[in-house]
VEXDREN-2710 file (C-alpha; in Angstrom, 1 decimal):
% VEXDREN-2710
k/r/px/py/pz
1/MET/0.0/0.0/0.0
2/VAL/2.8/2.4/-1.0
3/GLN/0.3/4.8/-2.5
4/SER/-1.5/5.1/0.9
5/GLU/1.8/5.9/2.7
6/VAL/2.7/8.6/0.2
7/ILE/-0.8/10.2/0.3
8/GLU/-1.0/10.2/4.1
9/GLY/2.5/11.5/4.4
10/LEU/1.5/14.4/2.1
11/LEU/-1.7/15.0/4.1
12/GLY/0.5/15.2/7.2
13/LYS/2.6/17.9/5.6
14/LEU/-0.5/19.8/4.7
15/GLU/-1.5/19.8/8.4
16/GLY/2.0/21.0/9.2
17/CYS/1.6/24.0/6.8
18/GLY/-1.5/25.2/8.6
19/GLU/-4.4/27.1/7.2
20/ASP/-2.4/30.3/7.2
21/CYS/-0.3/29.1/4.2
22/PRO/-2.8/28.0/1.5
23/GLU/-0.2/28.6/-1.3
24/SER/2.2/26.2/0.4
25/GLN/-0.6/23.6/0.7
26/LEU/-1.4/23.8/-3.0
27/GLU/2.3/23.5/-3.9
28/LEU/2.3/20.2/-1.9
29/ILE/-0.8/18.9/-3.7
30/ASP/0.7/19.9/-7.0
31/GLN/3.6/17.4/-6.3
32/HIS/1.2/14.5/-6.6
33/VAL/-0.3/14.6/-10.1
34/THR/-3.3/12.4/-9.3
35/LEU/-4.3/14.4/-6.2
36/LYS/-3.8/17.7/-8.1
37/HIS/-6.2/16.6/-10.7
38/LEU/-8.7/15.1/-8.3
39/ASN/-8.6/18.1/-6.1
40/SER/-9.3/20.4/-9.1
41/PHE/-12.2/18.1/-10.2
42/GLY/-13.6/17.9/-6.7
43/LYS/-13.4/21.6/-6.2
44/GLN/-15.8/22.1/-9.1
45/VAL/-18.2/19.6/-7.5
46/VAL/-18.0/21.4/-4.2
47/ILE/-18.6/24.8/-5.8
48/ARG/-21.8/23.6/-7.5
49/ILE/-23.1/22.2/-4.2
50/PHE/-22.1/25.3/-2.3
51/ARG/-23.8/27.7/-4.8
52/SER/-27.0/25.6/-4.7
53/SER/-27.7/26.9/-1.2
54/ASP/-29.4/30.2/-0.5
55/ARG/-27.2/30.5/2.6
56/PHE/-24.1/30.9/0.5
57/ARG/-25.2/31.8/-3.0
58/VAL/-25.2/35.6/-2.5
59/TYR/-21.8/35.6/-0.8
60/LYS/-18.3/35.4/-2.3
61/ALA/-16.1/32.6/-1.0
62/ASP/-12.4/32.0/-1.7
63/PHE/-12.0/28.8/-3.7
64/ASP/-8.7/29.8/-5.2
65/HIS/-6.8/27.8/-2.6
66/TYR/-9.4/25.2/-1.9
67/ILE/-8.3/21.7/-0.9
68/LEU/-10.8/18.8/-0.5
69/PRO/-11.3/17.3/3.0
70/HIS/-8.4/15.0/3.8
71/SER/-10.7/12.0/4.2
72/VAL/-11.9/12.5/0.6
73/LEU/-8.4/12.9/-0.8
74/PHE/-7.2/9.8/1.0
75/LEU/-10.2/7.6/0.0
76/ILE/-10.3/8.6/-3.7
77/GLY/-6.6/9.2/-4.1
78/THR/-5.7/5.6/-2.9
79/LEU/-8.4/4.0/-5.0
80/CYS/-7.5/6.0/-8.1
81/GLU/-3.9/5.4/-9.3
82/SER/-4.2/8.0/-12.0
83/PHE/-6.8/10.6/-13.1
84/ASP/-6.9/13.3/-15.7
85/TYR/-9.7/15.0/-17.5
86/THR/-9.5/12.6/-20.4
87/ASN/-10.2/9.6/-18.1
88/THR/-13.3/10.6/-16.2
89/SER/-14.4/7.1/-15.1
90/PRO/-11.5/5.6/-13.2
91/MET/-13.9/3.9/-10.7
92/PHE/-16.1/2.3/-13.4
93/GLY/-17.4/-1.1/-12.3
94/LEU/-16.9/-0.5/-8.6
95/SER/-19.8/-0.6/-6.1
96/PHE/-19.3/1.8/-3.3
97/LEU/-21.1/2.3/0.1
98/ASP/-20.5/5.4/2.1
99/VAL/-21.7/5.0/5.7
100/GLY/-22.3/8.4/7.3
101/CYS/-22.0/10.1/4.0
102/GLY/-23.5/13.4/5.0
103/ALA/-26.5/15.0/3.3
104/LEU/-27.6/18.0/1.2
105/SER/-29.4/19.5/4.1
106/ARG/-28.5/21.9/6.9
107/TYR/-26.8/20.2/9.8
108/SER/-25.5/23.1/11.9
109/GLN/-28.3/25.0/13.6
110/THR/-26.2/28.0/14.4
111/ASP/-23.9/30.2/12.3
112/THR/-21.3/31.0/14.8
113/ASP/-18.4/30.6/12.4
114/GLN/-17.8/33.6/10.2
115/ASP/-15.9/31.7/7.5
116/LEU/-18.3/30.7/4.7
117/LEU/-16.5/27.5/3.8
118/ALA/-16.3/26.4/7.4
119/LYS/-20.1/26.9/7.7
120/PHE/-20.6/24.9/4.5
121/HIS/-18.5/22.0/5.7
122/SER/-20.2/22.1/9.1
123/ASP/-23.3/20.9/7.2
124/ARG/-21.3/17.7/6.3
125/PRO/-22.2/17.8/2.6
126/PRO/-21.9/14.4/0.7
127/ILE/-18.7/15.3/-1.2
128/ALA/-17.2/11.8/-1.2
129/PRO/-20.2/9.8/-2.6
130/GLU/-21.0/12.5/-5.1
131/MET/-17.4/12.4/-6.4
132/MET/-17.3/8.6/-6.4
133/GLN/-20.5/8.4/-8.5
134/MET/-19.2/11.0/-10.9
135/LEU/-16.0/9.0/-11.2
136/GLY/-17.9/5.9/-12.3
137/ALA/-18.7/4.0/-9.2
138/ARG/-22.2/2.7/-8.4
139/THR/-22.6/4.6/-5.2
140/ILE/-25.0/4.4/-2.2
141/GLY/-24.7/6.9/0.6
142/VAL/-26.3/6.2/4.0
143/ASP/-26.9/8.9/6.5
144/PRO/-29.5/9.7/9.2
145/ARG/-30.3/13.0/7.4
146/GLU/-32.2/13.3/4.1
147/ASN/-31.3/15.4/1.1
148/CYS/-33.5/18.5/1.3
149/ALA/-34.1/20.7/-1.8
150/GLU/-35.1/23.6/0.4
151/ASP/-31.6/23.7/1.8
152/TYR/-29.6/22.7/-1.3
153/ASP/-31.0/22.9/-4.7
154/TYR/-28.6/20.3/-6.1
155/GLN/-29.5/17.0/-7.7
156/ALA/-27.2/14.4/-6.3
157/GLY/-26.0/11.7/-8.7
158/TYR/-25.5/9.0/-6.1
159/ARG/-28.4/7.0/-4.4
160/HIS/-29.1/8.5/-0.9
161/LEU/-30.7/6.4/1.8
162/SER/-31.8/8.0/5.0
163/MET/-31.6/5.7/8.0
164/GLU/-30.2/5.7/11.5
165/PHE/-26.9/4.0/12.1
166/GLU/-28.3/1.2/14.1
167/ALA/-30.5/0.3/11.1
168/ILE/-27.6/-0.2/8.8
169/ALA/-26.7/-3.7/10.0
170/PRO/-30.2/-5.2/9.5
171/TRP/-30.5/-3.4/6.1
172/LEU/-27.3/-5.0/4.9
173/LYS/-28.5/-8.4/6.1
174/ASN/-31.9/-8.1/4.5
175/THR/-30.8/-6.7/1.2
176/GLN/-27.8/-9.1/1.0
177/GLN/-26.2/-6.5/-1.2
178/GLN/-22.4/-6.5/-1.3
179/PHE/-19.9/-3.8/-2.2
180/ASP/-16.3/-3.6/-3.5
181/VAL/-15.6/-0.7/-1.2
182/ILE/-17.2/0.6/2.0
183/SER/-16.2/3.8/3.7
184/GLY/-16.8/4.9/7.3
185/LEU/-14.0/7.5/7.5
186/ASN/-16.0/10.0/9.6
187/LEU/-18.0/7.6/11.7
188/PHE/-16.2/8.1/15.0
189/SER/-16.8/11.9/14.9
190/ARG/-20.5/11.4/14.6
191/GLN/-22.4/11.7/17.9
192/GLY/-25.3/9.7/16.5
193/PHE/-23.0/6.8/15.9
194/LEU/-21.2/7.0/19.2
195/PHE/-24.4/7.1/21.1
196/ASN/-25.3/3.6/19.9
197/HIS/-21.7/2.2/19.5
198/ALA/-19.9/3.4/22.6
199/THR/-18.2/0.1/23.6
200/PRO/-15.6/-2.0/21.8
201/GLU/-18.2/-4.9/21.7
202/SER/-20.8/-2.7/19.9
203/VAL/-18.2/-1.4/17.4
204/VAL/-17.0/-5.0/16.7
205/LYS/-20.6/-6.0/16.0
206/PHE/-21.2/-3.1/13.7
207/LEU/-17.9/-3.8/11.8
208/LYS/-19.0/-7.4/11.4
209/ALA/-22.2/-6.2/9.7
210/LEU/-20.1/-4.1/7.3
211/ARG/-17.9/-7.1/6.7
212/ARG/-20.9/-9.1/5.5
213/GLY/-21.6/-6.3/3.0
214/LEU/-18.2/-6.6/1.3
215/VAL/-17.3/-8.8/-1.6
216/ALA/-14.5/-11.4/-1.1
217/GLU/-11.7/-9.0/-1.9
218/GLY/-13.6/-5.9/-0.9
219/LEU/-12.0/-3.0/1.1
220/LEU/-13.2/-1.2/4.2
221/TYR/-11.9/2.4/4.7
222/VAL/-12.5/3.5/8.3
223/SER/-11.2/5.9/10.9
224/PRO/-9.9/4.2/14.1
225/PRO/-12.2/3.9/17.1
226/HIS/-9.4/5.1/19.4
227/VAL/-7.2/8.1/18.4
228/PRO/-3.9/6.4/17.6
229/SER/-1.9/8.7/19.8
230/ASN/-0.2/6.0/21.9
231/SER/0.7/2.3/21.6
232/GLU/-2.2/1.3/23.9
233/ASN/-4.8/2.9/21.6
234/ARG/-3.1/1.5/18.5
235/CYS/-3.2/-2.1/20.0
236/ALA/-6.9/-1.6/21.0
237/ASN/-7.7/-0.6/17.4
238/ARG/-6.0/-3.6/16.0
239/ARG/-7.8/-5.9/18.4
240/ILE/-11.2/-4.5/17.4
241/PHE/-10.5/-4.9/13.7
242/MET/-9.2/-8.4/14.1
243/ARG/-12.2/-9.5/16.3
244/ALA/-14.4/-8.1/13.6
245/GLY/-12.8/-10.4/11.0
246/PHE/-10.5/-8.0/9.2
247/ARG/-6.8/-7.9/8.3
248/ILE/-5.1/-4.6/8.2
249/LEU/-3.8/-3.5/4.8
250/TYR/-2.8/0.0/5.9
251/GLU/-2.6/1.6/9.3
252/GLY/-2.3/5.3/9.9
253/TYR/-4.6/8.1/10.7
254/PHE/-7.0/6.2/8.5
255/PHE/-7.2/2.4/8.1
256/ILE/-7.7/0.2/5.0
257/LEU/-9.0/-3.2/5.9
258/GLN/-9.8/-6.4/4.1
259/LYS/-12.0/-9.2/5.5
260/THR/-10.2/-12.4/6.4
261/LYS/-11.4/-15.6/4.7
END
């Protein structure tokens, strides 16, 4: 998983630059041709979603130095070995499920942040599933919130399912649908998820349900249940994933897992 190490190393450098140095961040992105093109492509998607909301349409936002969320860059960058504007379907043939995908509806009830893009991202828009669908994957996004035309007048290309997190396991079991890739990169920052999956046992049970939703060689992208800030937390993460029936293909700030046979 050399590509994963390279991309996460670059994302770490972006964090080191800080938001006060947008030019330096873009220079780093430009060093990786695939990420440069994907970021440019994704920025156009984000602008269209952004402009479809009355909350932002009448204001000017600075997209000159825009960089996609790191989770999106890691997911799509590691799945897509190369991308340019003459190859617009690098994910063709893949089936993709994004758990906790976000929604085209207002999430934040207060506008305390004065930065327009920060307000926009606080709504948790479904950037990853929309990009995956546009890049050729057959995409389903699952989130407790529905897409709402009154908040965002944007027609999503992916299939959006509104259901609570605890309903995802029985849905996967009943539909018996399987996917090449499942993503849960933002699950452990979602209060609705943590409320129902607060113990290692409940997380293992949930991950086992996602495992059943994967094809034989399918991949699970997920953030770690415990922040990997020390060896104890890193060991706890590995135990959870192993108990759920996965082997670790890549371990870092994000994990790439494959189910064991």
